[in-house]
C-alpha positions as a Python dict, from the first residue, in 0.01 Angstrom:
ca = {
    (1, 'M'): (0, 0, 0),
    (2, 'P'): (8, -351, -219),
    (3, 'T'): (-284, -384, -423),
    (4, 'I'): (-442, -707, -542),
    (5, 'Y'): (-525, -715, -886),
    (6, 'V'): (-766, -1047, -984),
    (7, 'D'): (-805, -1159, -1342),
    (8, 'A'): (-1195, -1167, -1239),
    (9, 'D'): (-1356, -1293, -1573),
    (10, 'A'): (-1399, -1655, -1477),
    (11, 'C'): (-1193, -1630, -1108),
    (12, 'P'): (-1426, -1849, -819),
    (13, 'V'): (-1241, -1671, -525),
    (14, 'K'): (-1378, -1337, -577),
    (15, 'A'): (-1548, -1335, -288),
    (16, 'E'): (-1229, -1465, -57),
    (17, 'V'): (-1043, -1179, -223),
    (18, 'T'): (-1252, -954, -100),
    (19, 'R'): (-1283, -1097, 208),
    (20, 'V'): (-909, -1123, 279),
    (21, 'A'): (-861, -775, 151),
    (22, 'E'): (-1068, -612, 375),
    (23, 'R'): (-959, -797, 681),
    (24, 'H'): (-601, -646, 616),
    (25, 'S'): (-749, -313, 432),
    (26, 'V'): (-550, -366, 110),
    (27, 'P'): (-723, -225, -199),
    (28, 'V'): (-843, -502, -470),
    (29, 'V'): (-896, -415, -850),
    (30, 'F'): (-1070, -670, -1025),
    (31, 'V'): (-1058, -639, -1417),
    (32, 'S'): (-1267, -803, -1634),
    (33, 'N'): (-1443, -756, -1953),
    (34, 'G'): (-1775, -675, -1790),
    (35, 'G'): (-2077, -869, -1599),
    (36, 'L'): (-1944, -774, -1267),
    (37, 'R'): (-2155, -640, -996),
    (38, 'P'): (-2007, -323, -858),
    (39, 'S'): (-1897, -314, -532),
    (40, 'R'): (-1944, 4, -211),
    (41, 'D'): (-1670, -98, -56),
    (42, 'P'): (-1431, 204, -135),
    (43, 'M'): (-1124, -50, -152),
    (44, 'V'): (-1262, -252, -411),
    (45, 'R'): (-1242, -101, -789),
    (46, 'H'): (-1347, -246, -1132),
    (47, 'V'): (-1241, -212, -1423),
    (48, 'V'): (-1404, -301, -1749),
    (49, 'V'): (-1181, -349, -2038),
    (50, 'P'): (-1297, -393, -2424),
    (51, 'G'): (-1378, -752, -2480),
    (52, 'T'): (-1095, -827, -2705),
    (53, 'A'): (-835, -1163, -2622),
    (54, 'D'): (-644, -1063, -2336),
    (55, 'A'): (-725, -714, -2270),
    (56, 'A'): (-773, -747, -1898),
    (57, 'D'): (-404, -931, -1881),
    (58, 'D'): (-289, -646, -2065),
    (59, 'W'): (-441, -402, -1848),
    (60, 'I'): (-352, -573, -1534),
    (61, 'A'): (10, -619, -1649),
    (62, 'E'): (53, -223, -1703),
    (63, 'N'): (-68, -119, -1426),
    (64, 'A'): (30, -367, -1149),
    (65, 'A'): (367, -276, -987),
    (66, 'P'): (668, -483, -802),
    (67, 'G'): (508, -561, -440),
    (68, 'D'): (159, -598, -577),
    (69, 'I'): (-24, -921, -562),
    (70, 'G'): (-173, -1080, -835),
    (71, 'I'): (-516, -1365, -887),
    (72, 'T'): (-500, -1563, -1220),
    (73, 'A'): (-563, -1888, -1320),
    (74, 'D'): (-413, -1781, -1648),
    (75, 'V'): (-39, -1911, -1696),
    (76, 'P'): (116, -1666, -1954),
    (77, 'L'): (-85, -1360, -1731),
    (78, 'A'): (101, -1531, -1429),
    (79, 'A'): (462, -1536, -1583),
    (80, 'R'): (420, -1148, -1718),
    (81, 'L'): (343, -1077, -1345),
    (82, 'V'): (583, -1272, -1163),
    (83, 'E'): (861, -1122, -1387),
    (84, 'K'): (766, -802, -1297),
    (85, 'G'): (811, -882, -949),
    (86, 'L'): (442, -957, -811),
    (87, 'A'): (274, -1253, -611),
    (88, 'V'): (101, -1436, -779),
    (89, 'L'): (-152, -1704, -687),
    (90, 'G'): (-395, -1914, -860),
    (91, 'P'): (-755, -1995, -730),
    (92, 'T'): (-675, -2281, -585),
    (93, 'G'): (-378, -2124, -385),
    (94, 'R'): (-127, -2243, -604),
    (95, 'T'): (172, -2007, -596),
    (96, 'F'): (385, -1896, -952),
    (97, 'T'): (729, -1841, -833),
    (98, 'R'): (1019, -1731, -1042),
    (99, 'Q'): (1150, -2091, -976),
    (100, 'S'): (835, -2231, -1120),
    (101, 'I'): (704, -2035, -1393),
    (102, 'G'): (920, -2180, -1664),
    (103, 'M'): (761, -2511, -1590),
    (104, 'D'): (441, -2378, -1531),
    (105, 'V'): (444, -2246, -1884),
    (106, 'A'): (605, -2552, -2044),
    (107, 'M'): (300, -2763, -1915),
    (108, 'R'): (56, -2535, -2028),
    (109, 'N'): (217, -2516, -2348),
    (110, 'L'): (242, -2910, -2365),
    (111, 'K'): (-110, -2988, -2253),
    (112, 'Q'): (-212, -2728, -2518),
    (113, 'D'): (-47, -2912, -2784),
    (114, 'L'): (-224, -3230, -2669),
    (115, 'R'): (-553, -3126, -2630),
    (116, 'E'): (-513, -2972, -3014),
    (117, 'A'): (-393, -3274, -3112),
    (118, 'G'): (-680, -3467, -2962),
    (119, 'E'): (-464, -3653, -2758),
    (120, 'I'): (-614, -3549, -2432),
    (121, 'K'): (-950, -3389, -2334),
    (122, 'G'): (-988, -3018, -2213),
    (123, 'Y'): (-1153, -3076, -1886),
    (124, 'N'): (-1022, -2881, -1617),
    (125, 'A'): (-1078, -3051, -1221),
    (126, 'G'): (-1373, -2918, -1068),
    (127, 'F'): (-1350, -2602, -803),
    (128, 'T'): (-1353, -2808, -444),
    (129, 'P'): (-1415, -2631, -135),
    (130, 'K'): (-1044, -2803, -1),
    (131, 'D'): (-939, -2551, -266),
    (132, 'R'): (-1095, -2279, -200),
    (133, 'S'): (-960, -2299, 180),
    (134, 'A'): (-637, -2334, 11),
    (135, 'F'): (-632, -2031, -156),
    (136, 'L'): (-781, -1819, 137),
    (137, 'Q'): (-488, -1977, 347),
    (138, 'A'): (-237, -1871, 60),
    (139, 'L'): (-367, -1539, 4),
    (140, 'D'): (-357, -1428, 385),
    (141, 'I'): (30, -1573, 377),
    (142, 'V'): (83, -1345, 74),
    (143, 'V'): (-104, -1025, 183),
    (144, 'R'): (85, -1069, 551),
    (145, 'R'): (410, -1081, 338),
    (146, 'A'): (349, -807, 117),
    (147, 'L'): (249, -588, 396),
    (148, 'R'): (559, -630, 643),
    (149, 'E'): (825, -592, 325),
    (150, 'R'): (607, -295, 253),
    (151, 'D'): (711, -169, 638),
    (152, 'A'): (1030, -294, 621),
}
């Protein structure tokens, strides 16, 4: 059974993940440094990791397996999960793939360098209803594909 692993600290689509997972009877693991309200749903698990940098990322990368699904906006974590064989989505519905992850990492590093040099501001675009809708659609597709591959 594929499991959905969510880098949950700043994830704006936790409710959407739960809704799609419930529809398909797929387990979910929310990993954070704390502050999440526990769920009564037996298919939803919360893992609280120490508040150190990248602790949630490391936990997800160590525990997720090929065929699972990762949800993160963190490009370095997405790269680790793609390399491991997971289907990975960002909270806007963007899919990270073996074909795209190299460019995603390069763009992330370039933007970080430009922010540190003061050439650009560090603002992220606001999360919109369109992003939420795109995420729901993409997650549903990824979950259906993972379930088909499991049954094949």
